[in-house]
N, C-alpha and C positions, 0 to 999 in steps of 0.2 A: 557269562550271564546271557540268558535267553531274552531276546527282544524281537518282536515282530517275526516270529518263526525262525530266526537266525541266532546262532551262538557266537558271542563276542568274548575274547579272552581278556583276562586281567592278570596282574602279577600274582604269583603263588601265595604270598602272604595274605592276600585278601580272601582266601577260601574260608568260608564259614562266617564272614563278616557281612554286615549290612551295607550294601552299596546303593548309591543313588545313580540312576541312569538319566542323562539328559540327551534327548535326540532332536536333531534338526534335519533338514532335508538332505544335507551332505555329510554330517558328522554325528558320531555317537561318542559321548564322554561318560566315563564311569568315575564316581567320586566316593571317597570314604572320608567322613567327617570334614567335608568341604575341601578336601585335597584331591586333585585330579590324579587318578591312578591308572587310567587308560584312555586312549583316544583312538578311534577307528573311523575310517570312511564308512558311511552307511551303505549297507548292501540291500538292494531292493529285490534280490532274488529270494527263492524260497528254500528253507532248510539248509543253509550254508553255514560253515564254520569260518569265522573271520579271526585270524591269529596275527598277533604282532610278533615279528621275529625275536624280539627281546624276551617276550613271555615264554616262547618255546624254549629258548636257550636257558632261561632261569629254571624251568621245569626239568630240563635235562641235567643241569648241574645238581639240582636237588635230588633227583632220582639216583644219580651217581653217588652222591654223598650218603644217601640212605642205604644204598646197596653195600657200600664199603663198611658202613657201621654195622649193618646186619651180619656181614661176613665175619667181623671181628667179635661180635657179641658172644657167640658160643665159646670161643677161646677164652674170653675174659671170665665167663662163668666157670669154665673148667679150672682155671687158675685159682679162682676164689674157693671153689669146692675143695681143691687139693689142700689149700692152706687151712681151711676149717677142720679137716679131718686128720691133719698131721700132728 
């Protein structure tokens, strides 16, 4: 989420959802339906990306899972096509 010219990460499942950002002098908190989904130290620099290591790892796992499912998808289609025409 972008705030004060900086980008702060949140967990992948929050993409496309409405989040509330609460900012103090030292901390930034992101909320979804009153549940805290991310907390970051506030950055006063300009155009920085502030990432939580857990968020980065969740994205990597999700990308890996999507990659493997995409690799298997054509094989699954081929098997279905063969069954339909036999």
